[in-house]
C-alpha positions as CSV (number, residue, x, y, z in Angstrom):
1,M,-1.6,-42.5,45.3
2,K,1.4,-44.7,43.6
3,V,4.5,-43.6,42.6
4,T,6.4,-46.1,40.7
5,V,10.2,-45.5,39.6
6,C,12.1,-48.1,36.6
7,I,15.1,-49.4,38.6
8,G,15.7,-51.4,35.4
9,S,19.6,-51.4,33.9
10,S,19.1,-47.9,31.8
11,C,17.6,-45.9,34.5
12,H,19.7,-47.6,37.5
13,I,23.0,-45.9,35.4
14,K,20.8,-42.6,35.2
15,G,20.4,-42.6,39.3
16,S,17.0,-44.2,40.0
17,R,18.9,-45.4,42.9
18,Q,19.0,-41.8,43.8
19,V,15.6,-41.1,42.6
20,V,14.1,-44.0,45.1
21,E,15.9,-42.4,47.8
22,Q,15.8,-38.9,47.8
23,L,11.9,-39.8,47.2
24,Q,11.4,-41.9,50.2
25,Y,13.1,-39.1,52.2
26,L,10.8,-36.5,50.9
27,I,7.8,-38.7,51.3
28,N,8.7,-39.2,55.1
29,E,10.2,-35.7,55.8
30,A,6.6,-34.5,54.2
31,G,4.7,-36.9,56.5
32,V,2.7,-38.4,53.5
33,G,3.7,-42.0,53.6
34,D,0.1,-43.1,54.4
35,E,-1.1,-41.7,51.2
36,V,1.6,-42.1,49.1
37,E,2.6,-45.6,47.8
38,L,6.1,-45.8,46.4
39,A,7.3,-49.0,44.4
40,G,10.2,-50.1,42.1
41,T,9.5,-51.9,38.8
42,F,11.7,-52.9,35.9
43,C,11.8,-51.3,32.2
44,M,8.9,-49.0,31.2
45,G,9.6,-49.2,27.8
46,K,11.2,-45.2,27.4
47,C,14.6,-46.2,28.6
48,Q,15.9,-42.7,26.3
49,Q,13.8,-40.7,28.3
50,G,15.6,-40.4,31.6
51,V,14.9,-42.2,34.9
52,C,10.9,-43.3,34.5
53,V,8.7,-42.4,37.2
54,M,4.8,-43.3,37.2
55,V,2.7,-41.2,39.3
56,E,-0.8,-42.9,39.0
57,D,-0.7,-43.4,35.5
58,E,1.4,-40.4,34.6
59,F,4.8,-40.6,33.4
60,H,7.5,-38.4,33.9
61,S,11.2,-38.5,33.6
62,V,13.3,-37.4,36.6
63,T,16.7,-36.8,37.3
64,P,18.4,-37.0,40.3
65,D,18.8,-33.4,40.6
66,G,15.1,-32.6,39.8
67,V,13.6,-35.4,42.3
68,K,12.5,-32.6,45.2
69,G,10.9,-29.9,42.2
70,F,9.3,-33.0,40.9
71,F,8.0,-34.2,44.0
72,E,6.9,-31.3,45.3
73,E,5.0,-30.4,41.3
74,N,3.6,-34.2,41.0
75,I,3.0,-35.5,44.4
76,L,2.8,-33.0,47.4
77,K,0.4,-30.8,45.4
78,K,-1.7,-33.7,44.4
79,V,-2.3,-35.8,48.2
80,R,-2.5,-32.2,49.9
């Protein structure tokens, strides 16, 4: 599964660095590093919607406070 987080300027201001760091931690903690590829990209064109995250071909808007719930619902459930 490929998870791509926008690290462009708008998403950076909204907390993309924290989102990436938390996802890295949660992926390692859950032991799913072999199944989940975390990548960064620049603008996804939906800057007004918060930190943009693509899981495969599915778009999500994630806040630093919502990373754990996002991870459990949209990543962990799909790889287990």
